[in-house]
Residue, then its C-alpha position, 0 to 999 in steps of 0.5 A: m505279724h507275718v511277712c509274705m512276698r511275691a515275685g515280679v518287677g518293682m517293689g511295693m508293700h501293703s497290709n492285709g490285716p495281720n500280714l505286712c506284704f512286700a510285693q515286687t510288682t510292675i507299677k503301671m500308669d494307663g497300662i504302661a510300666l512306669r519306671e524309675v519310681n522311688e522315695l515310696e511312702y505308705i499313706n492312708g492305704y496307698l503307696f506314693g512315690n516320686v518319678w525320677h526326673k519328673p515333677w510328679i508324685v504318683k499315687i499307687k494302689p499297692t495290691t495291683g501296682e496301678v497308679v490311681g492319681v498323679l500330683d503335678l508339682s511342675s510349678l514348685v520345681q520351676k520355683v525352686a529352679r528359679k531361685h537355686v542353681n540347677r545342676g541337672e540332678d537337683v530334682l524333686n526327690g523326697i516325700a514324707y507324711r505328717e500324720e498329725t496335719g495330714n500334709l505332704l512334705v516334699t523336697g528335692k535332691l540338692w534342694p535347700v528347702l522343704f515344702e509342706l503341702e496341704t492337699p487332698f491327694v493323700q486322702 
């Protein structure tokens, strides 16, 4: 496997066959740069990331940096906020993929819980 890189703003990766490519590129939603995307996971050919201080997980096409989907977890974030003290930084901030079930695992900064979501969003 070879590694290739290209310059820009932001960071992502993708495979183009035998190469694993790390790309610094601008992540865009509706043509506008989307800042503070973090916790990137590569799942089924797409990058998924949290948007800091937003209740969203975005699905990103790694070759272009374009957001092709948004999973709005506002109701989940509100549920956690009602049960636990909200100190401003305890926001949605953690995603992982459970390959054996195809489910998305999500948590947050300072959250005492982990949620497993069955969603077609990752397909």
